[in-house]
PAKE-347217 format. One record per residue: residue number from 1; z, y, x of N, C-alpha, C, O in turn; residue in one letter. Coordinates in pm, 1 decimal. Example, Ala and Ser with C-alpha at 12.3 -4.5 7.8 and 13.67 -1.06 7.14 Angstrom:
2
     k        nc3        nc2        nc1       cac3       cac2       cac1        cc3        cc2        cc1        oc3        oc2        oc1   r
     1      780.0     -569.0     1319.0      780.0     -450.0     1230.0      780.0     -330.0     1320.0      846.5     -331.9     1423.6   A
     2      708.0     -225.0     1285.0      714.0     -106.0     1367.0      787.0        3.0     1290.0      803.9      113.8     1340.9   S
This chain:
163
     k        nc3        nc2        nc1       cac3       cac2       cac1        cc3        cc2        cc1        oc3        oc2        oc1   r
     1    10399.2    10381.4     2683.3    10434.5    10515.1     2639.7    10556.9    10509.1     2548.7    10578.7    10409.9     2479.3   S
     2    10636.4    10615.9     2549.6    10754.6    10623.6     2464.2    10717.9    10632.6     2317.0    10801.8    10608.9     2230.0   D
     3    10593.4    10666.4     2289.1    10550.1    10685.3     2151.3    10502.4    10556.9     2084.6    10485.0    10552.7     1962.8   Y
     4    10481.3    10451.9     2164.5    10426.4    10327.5     2110.7    10533.5    10218.7     2110.8    10605.1    10198.6     2208.9   V
     5    10541.8    10149.5     1997.7    10639.4    10042.2     1980.2    10565.2     9917.6     1932.4    10473.8     9926.5     1850.4   E
     6    10605.2     9801.3     1984.5    10547.6     9674.5     1940.4    10655.3     9596.0     1866.7    10767.0     9580.1     1916.1   Y
     7    10620.9     9547.8     1749.5    10714.4     9472.3     1667.6    10652.9     9334.8     1644.4    10535.5     9323.8     1608.8   I
     8    10732.4     9230.4     1664.7    10682.8     9093.1     1657.1    10739.4     9019.2     1536.6    10855.4     9037.0     1499.4   H
     9    10654.9     8936.0     1476.4    10696.2     8848.0     1366.3    10779.1     8923.3     1262.2    10891.3     8884.1     1230.0   E
    10    10722.4     9030.9     1211.0    10794.1     9117.2     1116.0    10769.1     9074.8      972.3    10655.9     9078.5      924.0   Q
    11    10875.5     9034.7      904.7    10866.5     9001.5      762.6    10885.4     9129.4      681.8    10972.9     9210.8      711.3   E
    12    10801.7     9145.8      579.3    10807.3     9265.7      495.5    10812.6     9220.6      349.5    10734.3     9135.7      306.9   V
    13    10905.1     9277.9      274.0    10918.2     9251.4      130.7    10898.3     9381.8       56.1    10949.8     9485.2       98.6   L
    14    10823.5     9379.3      -56.0    10805.3     9499.8     -134.9    10763.3     9462.4     -276.1    10728.7     9347.7     -304.4   W
    15    10767.0     9560.6     -362.9    10723.3     9543.6     -500.9    10610.3     9640.0     -528.5    10605.1     9749.6     -472.7   N
    16    10520.6     9598.5     -614.4    10412.9     9683.6     -661.7    10438.3     9700.6     -811.1    10451.2     9602.3     -884.2   K
    17    10445.4     9823.0     -855.0    10488.9     9855.8     -990.1    10419.9     9774.1    -1099.8    10485.6     9728.6    -1193.4   E
    18    10289.6     9755.6    -1088.8    10215.5     9688.1    -1195.8    10222.1     9535.4    -1189.8    10163.3     9467.8    -1274.2   E
    19    10292.5     9481.3    -1091.8    10303.4     9336.0    -1078.5    10442.5     9288.2    -1119.4    10542.2     9356.7    -1096.2   L
    20    10447.8     9171.5    -1179.6    10576.0     9118.4    -1225.2    10633.7     9018.1    -1126.0    10720.6     8938.5    -1161.4   S
    21    10585.9     9021.8    -1002.8    10637.4     8933.8     -897.7    10646.1     9013.3     -767.8    10568.7     9106.8     -747.1   F
    22    10739.7     8976.7     -680.1    10753.6     9048.5     -552.4    10646.5     9005.2     -452.6    10587.0     8898.2     -465.6   P
    23    10623.4     9090.0     -353.3    10526.9     9060.8     -247.2    10601.3     9043.9     -115.4    10705.1     9105.6      -91.7   L
    24    10545.4     8958.9      -31.0    10609.0     8929.3       96.9    10500.0     8898.3      198.0    10403.5     8828.5      166.7   K
    25    10514.9     8949.1      317.1    10420.7     8920.1      423.4    10492.3     8910.6      556.2    10601.2     8965.5      572.8   G
    26    10431.7     8841.5      650.3    10487.9     8832.3      785.4    10377.0     8867.4      884.0    10279.7     8793.7      899.7   K
    27    10393.8     8979.6      948.6    10294.1     9031.0     1042.9    10326.0     8976.4     1181.6    10438.2     8990.2     1230.4   I
    28    10226.7     8914.3     1244.7    10246.6     8855.2     1377.2    10288.3     8958.5     1481.2    10389.0     8941.9     1550.0   G
    29    10210.2     9064.5     1491.5    10242.1     9172.2     1586.7    10192.1     9303.4     1528.4    10079.0     9314.2     1480.9   R
    30    10278.6     9401.2     1533.6    10247.8     9533.3     1480.7    10264.6     9633.8     1593.5    10370.7     9643.0     1655.2   L
    31    10157.7     9709.1     1619.4    10164.0     9816.1     1720.2    10180.4     9946.2     1643.6    10094.2     9984.3     1564.4   R
    32    10292.3    10014.1     1667.9    10320.3    10138.3     1596.4    10309.9    10254.8     1695.1    10380.9    10259.9     1795.5   V
    33    10220.2    10347.4     1664.1    10198.2    10466.9     1744.8    10266.0    10582.9     1671.4    10211.6    10637.8     1575.6   D
    34    10385.6    10618.9     1718.3    10464.0    10722.5     1650.0    10403.8    10861.4     1667.7    10414.4    10945.4     1578.3   H
    35    10341.3    10885.9     1781.0    10283.0    11017.3     1806.5    10172.9    11049.1     1705.3    10164.8    11160.9     1654.5   K
    36    10087.6    10948.9     1676.3     9975.0    10969.3     1584.8    10002.9    10917.3     1443.5     9915.6    10921.3     1356.8   N
    37    10124.9    10868.7     1421.1    10164.7    10813.0     1290.1    10063.9    10711.4     1238.9    10016.3    10719.5     1125.6   S
    38    10032.3    10614.2     1326.5     9941.7    10508.6     1285.5     9989.1    10374.1     1338.5    10068.0    10366.4     1432.7   E
    39     9939.0    10268.6     1275.7     9977.2    10133.9     1317.0     9853.3    10045.1     1327.5     9750.7    10070.5     1264.4   F
    40     9865.8     9941.1     1408.6     9758.8     9845.0     1429.9     9813.4     9704.5     1407.4     9920.0     9669.5     1458.0   T
    41     9740.4     9625.7     1332.0     9775.1     9486.1     1309.3     9710.4     9403.2     1419.9     9592.2     9419.6     1450.3   I
    42     9789.5     9314.1     1479.7     9737.6     9223.6     1582.4     9779.0     9082.7     1540.6     9897.3     9056.1     1519.0   M
    43     9682.2     8993.5     1529.5     9713.5     8859.4     1480.7     9655.2     8754.5     1574.5     9545.4     8771.7     1627.6   D
    44     9728.7     8646.5     1594.4     9685.3     8537.3     1680.0     9637.3     8422.0     1591.9     9706.6     8381.8     1498.5   L
    45     9520.6     8369.8     1621.3     9465.2     8254.8     1549.3     9420.7     8151.2     1651.1     9380.7     8185.0     1762.5   K
    46     9428.0     8025.1     1611.9     9372.2     7918.6     1694.9     9249.9     7863.7     1623.7     9239.9     7868.8     1501.1   T
    47     9156.9     7810.9     1702.6     9035.9     7752.2     1645.4     8996.5     7628.6     1725.3     9001.1     7628.1     1848.3   T
    48     8958.1     7525.5     1654.0     8911.1     7404.2     1721.6     8763.0     7416.7     1756.3     8706.8     7332.2     1826.0   S
    49     8700.5     7524.4     1706.1     8558.6     7549.5     1733.3     8544.5     7645.1     1852.2     8643.2     7697.5     1903.9   K
    50     8422.4     7665.9     1893.0     8392.7     7763.0     1997.9     8418.9     7903.8     1945.6     8406.9     7928.3     1825.5   S
    51     8453.8     7995.1     2032.9     8474.6     8134.9     1992.6     8350.4     8192.7     1925.8     8360.6     8278.6     1838.2   L
    52     8232.7     8145.1     1967.6     8108.7     8195.6     1908.4     8097.4     8155.1     1761.1     8017.5     8213.4     1687.9   S
    53     8175.0     8057.4     1716.8     8174.5     8013.2     1576.3     8290.9     8070.8     1497.2     8308.3     8036.7     1380.2   S
    54     8370.7     8157.1     1558.1     8490.6     8207.2     1490.0     8456.4     8286.9     1364.1     8535.4     8290.1     1269.8   F
    55     8340.6     8350.5     1361.9     8300.2     8427.5     1243.2     8300.6     8339.5     1118.6     8343.6     8383.7     1012.1   K
    56     8253.0     8215.0     1130.8     8251.8     8126.1     1013.9     8394.0     8089.3      972.6     8421.4     8077.2      853.2   S
    57     8484.1     8071.3     1067.3     8625.2     8044.8     1034.5     8686.9     8167.1      967.5     8764.6     8153.8      873.0   S
    58     8652.7     8285.3     1015.9     8702.3     8410.7      959.7     8667.0     8418.0      811.1     8749.2     8458.4      728.8   F
    59     8545.5     8379.1      778.3     8501.9     8380.8      638.1     8563.6     8266.3      559.1     8611.7     8286.4      447.5   E
    60     8562.5     8146.5      616.3     8613.8     8027.7      546.6     8760.7     8042.9      507.0     8800.1     8003.3      397.3   Q
    61     8840.1     8099.4      594.7     8983.7     8110.8      569.8     9024.8     8247.2      513.0     9143.6     8279.0      507.1   Y
    62     8926.5     8327.0      471.4     8952.0     8456.7      406.5     9041.4     8548.1      491.4     9134.1     8610.9      440.3   H
    63     9012.1     8554.3      620.5     9093.8     8637.4      709.3     9081.2     8786.2      679.1     9173.7     8862.1      708.1   Y
    64     8968.9     8830.1      621.4     8956.0     8971.7      584.3     9061.1     9004.8      478.8     9125.6     9109.4      485.6   A
    65     9078.0     8917.0      382.7     9179.0     8935.7      277.7     9318.9     8934.9      338.5     9404.0     9015.4      300.8   R
    66     9342.0     8844.8      431.7     9472.9     8836.3      497.1     9501.6     8962.2      579.2     9612.6     9015.1      574.6   Q
    67     9403.7     9009.4      653.0     9424.0     9129.8      733.9     9449.3     9251.3      644.4     9529.8     9337.8      678.9   M
    68     9381.3     9258.2      529.8     9404.4     9367.7      434.1     9548.0     9360.6      381.2     9614.5     9463.3      367.8   A
    69     9595.0     9240.4      351.5     9733.4     9223.3      304.3     9831.1     9266.3      413.9     9931.4     9331.8      385.3   A
    70     9802.6     9229.9      538.1     9888.0     9272.3      650.0     9888.6     9424.1      663.4     9991.0     9483.9      696.4   Y
    71     9773.9     9485.9      637.7     9766.1     9631.3      646.3     9855.2     9695.5      539.8     9925.9     9792.1      568.6   E
    72     9852.4     9643.4      418.6     9939.2     9693.8      311.7    10085.3     9675.7      352.6    10166.8     9766.6      336.3   V
    73    10117.7     9557.6      405.8    10254.4     9529.8      450.3    10295.4     9622.1      565.8    10408.8     9669.9      570.1   A
    74    10203.2     9646.8      658.9    10231.6     9735.4      771.9    10261.7     9877.2      726.8    10353.4     9941.5      777.9   G
    75    10183.5     9925.8      630.5    10206.7    10060.7      576.6    10342.7    10067.3      508.3    10415.7    10165.3      523.3   A
    76    10376.7     9962.5      433.1    10505.9     9955.9      365.2    10620.7     9953.1      466.5    10720.5    10023.2      449.9   Q
    77    10606.1     9872.1      570.5    10708.4     9861.6      675.2    10732.8     9998.0      740.7    10847.3    10040.3      756.6   F
    78    10625.2    10065.8      778.2    10638.9    10195.9      845.4    10705.9    10298.3      754.0    10794.0    10372.5      797.6   C
    79    10664.7    10302.2      628.5    10722.8    10397.3      534.0    10873.6    10372.9      518.4    10953.0    10466.9      519.1   K
    80    10911.5    10244.8      504.3    11053.4    10210.4      487.6    11135.4    10237.1      613.5    11249.4    10282.7      604.9   E
    81    11078.1    10209.1      729.5    11155.6    10216.6      853.6    11148.2    10350.4      926.2    11237.3    10382.4     1004.8   N
    82    11044.3    10428.8      901.5    11029.8    10555.7      972.3    11031.9    10675.7      879.0    11022.0    10789.8      924.0   Y
    83    11044.8    10650.3      749.4    11063.5    10757.5      652.2    10942.4    10844.6      624.3    10954.0    10950.6      562.7   G
    84    10826.3    10799.6      669.9    10704.6    10874.3      640.1    10585.2    10778.9      643.1    10594.4    10666.7      693.1   R
    85    10475.3    10825.2      589.6    10354.8    10741.6      583.1    10287.8    10734.9      720.7    10273.4    10835.7      789.9   A
    86    10247.8    10614.3      757.4    10166.6    10591.1      877.0    10032.7    10538.6      828.1    10026.1    10461.2      732.7   Y
    87     9926.2    10581.5      894.4     9794.2    10534.7      852.1     9752.4    10415.4      938.7     9793.1    10404.5     1054.4   K
    88     9671.5    10327.0      881.9     9622.1    10215.0      963.0     9519.8    10265.5     1064.9     9440.9    10355.5     1035.9   P
    89     9522.4    10206.8     1183.1     9423.3    10244.5     1284.1     9291.5    10176.7     1250.6     9284.3    10096.5     1157.4   S
    90     9189.5    10208.0     1324.7     9058.7    10144.7     1307.7     9041.4    10031.9     1409.0     8929.7     9988.2     1436.4   H
    91     9154.2     9985.2     1464.5     9146.2     9887.6     1572.7     9221.5     9757.1     1545.1     9261.9     9689.5     1639.7   R
    92     9241.3     9720.2     1419.0     9308.4     9592.5     1392.7     9231.9     9482.4     1465.0     9109.2     9486.9     1474.7   H
    93     9304.7     9384.1     1515.4     9234.5     9280.4     1588.5     9297.7     9143.9     1572.8     9415.9     9130.0     1541.5   L
    94     9214.6     9043.9     1595.7     9256.6     8905.1     1600.0     9228.3     8854.6     1740.6     9120.0     8876.3     1795.1   I
    95     9325.8     8787.7     1798.1     9304.6     8715.5     1923.0     9290.4     8569.3     1882.0     9383.6     8509.6     1828.1   I
    96     9173.5     8512.4     1907.9     9148.7     8372.2     1874.1     9149.7     8290.6     2002.6     9092.2     8330.5     2103.9   A
    97     9216.0     8175.8     1996.7     9227.5     8088.1     2113.0     9169.5     7951.7     2076.9     9207.2     7891.3     1976.4   V
    98     9077.7     7904.6     2160.2     9020.3     7771.8     2139.6     9126.4     7665.9     2170.2     9197.6     7675.2     2270.2   E
    99     9135.8     7566.4     2084.0     9232.0     7457.7     2107.2     9164.7     7336.6     2169.6     9229.6     7234.7     2193.6   T
   100     9034.6     7347.0     2195.9     8958.8     7239.6     2261.1     8864.3     7302.3     2363.0     8857.2     7424.6     2375.7   T
   101     8793.1     7218.5     2434.2     8693.2     7268.2     2529.9     8756.1     7345.5     2643.8     8841.1     7293.6     2716.1   G
   102     8713.5     7470.8     2659.3     8759.1     7553.5     2771.7     8888.3     7630.0     2742.9     8941.1     7697.0     2831.7   S
   103     8939.2     7621.0     2621.4     9062.9     7690.5     2583.1     9054.7     7840.9     2608.2     9151.2     7904.1     2651.3   F
   104     8936.8     7896.3     2580.3     8917.4     8039.9     2599.8     8988.8     8119.6     2491.7     9018.0     8068.2     2383.8   R
   105     9016.1     8244.8     2521.9     9070.8     8339.2     2423.7     8969.2     8450.9     2406.6     8904.1     8492.7     2502.3   A
   106     8956.7     8498.5     2283.2     8862.5     8607.3     2256.1     8926.6     8710.8     2165.8     9010.0     8678.6     2081.1   G
   107     8886.7     8834.7     2184.9     8938.2     8946.6     2105.2     8833.5     8984.6     2001.7     8717.9     9010.7     2035.1   R
   108     8875.4     8987.3     1875.0     8785.8     9021.5     1765.2     8840.3     9145.1     1695.1     8948.1     9141.5     1635.9   F
   109     8764.9     9254.2     1702.3     8805.8     9379.7     1639.0     8754.7     9378.6     1495.6     8638.1     9347.9     1470.6   I
   110     8841.5     9411.7     1402.6     8808.1     9407.2     1261.0     8757.7     9545.0     1217.4     8829.6     9644.3     1228.6   I
   111     8635.9     9550.4     1168.6     8576.5     9677.0     1123.7     8646.9     9728.1      998.1     8700.3     9650.1      919.2   R
   112     8646.2     9859.1      981.1     8706.0     9921.7      862.6     8642.5     9866.5      734.5     8712.5     9839.6      636.8   R
   113     8510.5     9850.0      735.4     8441.0     9799.1      616.7     8486.7     9657.0      582.7     8490.2     9620.0      465.4   S
   114     8521.2     9578.3      682.6     8570.0     9441.8      659.6     8707.9     9444.9      595.7     8736.7     9365.9      505.8   T
   115     8793.3     9535.8      641.8     8926.4     9551.0      582.1     8912.1     9597.0      436.9     8982.8     9548.2      348.7   I
   116     8821.9     9689.6      412.8     8802.0     9739.0      275.0     8752.2     9627.8      183.4     8795.2     9618.1       68.5   E
   117     8662.7     9544.7      233.0     8615.6     9429.3      156.6     8732.2     9332.3      131.7     8746.6     9278.3       22.0   E
   118     8814.0     9311.5      233.6     8932.0     9225.4      220.2     9031.9     9281.0      120.0     9098.5     9205.0       49.7   G
   119     9042.5     9413.2      113.2     9133.6     9477.6       18.2     9088.2     9452.3     -125.2     9171.5     9431.5     -213.4   L
   120     8958.4     9453.9     -149.3     8904.2     9421.8     -281.9     8941.5     9277.2     -317.7     8984.8     9250.1     -429.7   V
   121     8924.6     9185.2     -222.7     8958.4     9044.1     -245.0     9109.5     9027.3     -267.3     9151.2     8951.3     -354.7   Q
   122     9189.4     9096.6     -190.0     9335.6     9090.7     -200.8     9380.9     9138.6     -338.2     9463.5     9073.7     -402.4   Y
   123     9327.3     9252.1     -383.9     9365.1     9305.1     -515.5     9317.4     9214.2     -628.3     9386.5     9200.4     -729.3   N
   124     9201.2     9152.4     -613.1     9151.9     9057.4     -713.0     9244.8     8936.1     -720.5     9270.1     8883.5     -828.9   A
   125     9295.1     8892.4     -606.3     9387.6     8779.9     -603.8     9520.2     8816.6     -671.2     9578.0     8735.5     -743.5   L
   126     9567.9     8939.0     -647.4     9691.1     8984.1     -713.9     9670.8     8993.3     -865.3     9760.3     8957.7     -941.9   L
   127     9553.1     9041.0     -909.1     9521.7     9046.5    -1052.4     9524.2     8906.6    -1113.1     9576.9     8886.9    -1222.6   D
   128     9468.1     8811.3    -1042.9     9466.2     8671.8    -1088.5     9609.6     8619.3    -1102.4     9644.0     8558.3    -1203.7   R
   129     9691.3     8642.6    -1002.5     9831.2     8597.9    -1008.4     9905.6     8665.1    -1123.4     9982.7     8600.5    -1194.4   L
   130     9882.4     8794.4    -1141.4     9948.6     8867.0    -1249.4     9911.7     8806.2    -1385.0     9997.6     8790.7    -1471.8   Q
   131     9784.6     8772.0    -1402.9     9740.1     8708.9    -1526.8     9821.1     8580.4    -1552.5     9870.5     8558.6    -1663.1   Y
   132     9833.8     8497.1    -1450.4     9905.4     8370.2    -1467.0    10054.7     8392.2    -1491.7    10115.0     8320.4    -1571.5   H
   133    10114.3     8489.5    -1425.1    10255.2     8520.9    -1450.4    10274.9     8572.7    -1592.3    10370.7     8534.6    -1659.6   F
   134    10184.5     8659.7    -1638.2    10195.8     8717.2    -1772.9    10179.0     8612.8    -1882.5    10253.1     8612.7    -1980.8   E
   135    10081.3     8524.0    -1865.4    10050.5     8427.0    -1970.7    10130.5     8298.3    -1957.6    10147.1     8225.3    -2055.4   T
   136    10180.1     8270.1    -1838.3    10247.4     8142.6    -1815.0    10149.6     8026.2    -1808.7    10191.2     7910.8    -1798.8   G
   137    10021.3     8055.2    -1814.3     9916.6     7952.7    -1810.5     9873.8     7932.5    -1665.3     9800.2     8013.9    -1609.5   D
   138     9919.9     7824.7    -1605.5     9886.9     7793.3    -1466.9     9784.1     7680.4    -1459.1     9755.4     7629.7    -1350.7   W
   139     9728.1     7640.8    -1575.5     9632.7     7530.8    -1580.7     9489.9     7582.1    -1587.1     9404.4     7539.8    -1509.3   V
   140     9464.2     7674.0    -1680.4     9328.7     7722.5    -1700.8     9292.7     7833.2    -1602.0     9376.7     7915.9    -1566.5   N
   141     9167.2     7833.8    -1558.4     9119.8     7933.2    -1463.4     9114.1     8071.3    -1526.6     9081.8     8086.7    -1644.4   D
   142     9145.5     8169.4    -1447.2     9141.7     8310.1    -1487.4     9003.2     8348.2    -1539.5     8992.1     8411.4    -1644.5   Y
   143     8896.8     8310.1    -1466.5     8760.5     8347.0    -1505.9     8725.5     8289.7    -1643.1     8666.5     8358.5    -1726.4   E
   144     8761.5     8165.0    -1666.0     8727.8     8100.9    -1792.7     8803.4     8166.5    -1907.8     8746.5     8191.7    -2014.0   Y
   145     8929.4     8193.5    -1886.7     9009.9     8257.7    -1990.9     8958.2     8398.1    -2019.7     8956.8     8441.2    -2135.0   A
   146     8916.0     8469.4    -1916.4     8869.2     8607.1    -1930.5     8730.5     8614.0    -1995.9     8706.9     8697.5    -2083.2   K
   147     8639.0     8525.9    -1953.3     8499.5     8534.2    -1995.5     8458.1     8426.3    -2096.3     8351.1     8436.5    -2156.3   D
   148     8540.6     8323.8    -2115.5     8507.5     8216.3    -2208.2     8400.8     8121.9    -2156.0     8352.3     8035.7    -2229.3   G
   149     8364.0     8138.0    -2029.5     8263.3     8051.1    -1967.2     8269.1     8071.9    -1816.9     8330.0     8167.0    -1767.9   A
   150     8206.0     7983.0    -1746.2     8188.7     7999.8    -1602.5     8048.1     8052.6    -1578.8     7953.8     8009.8    -1645.3   Y
   151     8033.2     8143.8    -1486.0     7901.0     8196.9    -1451.3     7862.2     8146.8    -1313.4     7945.5     8140.4    -1223.0   Y
   152     7737.4     8111.9    -1297.9     7686.2     8064.5    -1170.4     7584.3     8164.8    -1117.2     7499.0     8213.8    -1191.3   L
   153     7594.4     8194.3     -989.3     7500.0     8284.4     -924.6     7434.5     8210.6     -810.7     7498.5     8133.0     -739.7   W
   154     7304.5     8235.7     -793.9     7233.5     8179.5     -679.1     7265.1     8267.7     -558.2     7267.1     8390.3     -568.6   A
   155     7288.9     8205.8     -447.3     7315.6     8280.6     -324.5     7182.0     8322.0     -263.6     7093.9     8238.6     -242.5   R
   156     7168.1     8448.9     -236.2     7044.1     8499.6     -177.2     7043.1     8468.4      -29.2     7136.3     8502.1       43.8   R
   157     6937.7     8404.3       13.3     6929.4     8366.5      153.3     6868.3     8475.3      238.2     6897.7     8485.1      357.3   L
   158     6783.6     8557.2      178.5     6718.3     8665.7      252.1     6754.4     8797.4      183.7     6730.3     8814.7       64.2   V
   159     6810.2     8886.7      257.4     6846.8     9017.2      200.8     6725.2     9108.6      204.4     6656.0     9119.6      305.6   A
   160     6701.8     9172.2       93.6     6592.1     9268.2       84.4     6651.5     9405.2       56.1     6750.3     9414.4      -16.8   S
   161     6595.4     9510.6      110.7     6649.7     9643.5       83.5     6629.0     9684.9      -62.9     6685.9     9784.1     -108.4   P
   162     6546.1     9607.2     -137.2     6516.4     9643.0     -275.6     6599.9     9563.9     -376.2     6578.0     9576.8     -496.7   H
   163     6694.2     9482.9     -330.4     6776.3     9403.1     -423.2     6887.3     9484.7     -483.1     6965.6     9433.3     -563.0   Q
């Protein structure tokens, strides 16, 4: 369609007012729907594990946080290049390709709730970086400096609706 544009390997640079450092991202593939003023992030990942195990890789490598960062970068790119705000679609996806075994490819659609969780993680990471830039202390952990101690939590193995 004339309304849809695909942009590949797009580097985006921007500043966030409350941060004392610039931000930069590189989006693998961006689908821009001009008719609906929305964009979709599409990312390619490889995995040495089976596609059925990709969920654990997604968590291990903090891909929710990465996809949230790409979404922020995508919104910034659209605003700068098209002169108006574009909203993120609900269809961001990762194409994962096995590098062993059958070399299968699988499509993983990222839920809105996962992006929102990733956005919380992304903003927490930016807060951590801002702390280190402000203090110049790159040795001591943010949590220890903030709380004066480390806190340990037991991981709940069984979720109860009453927790």
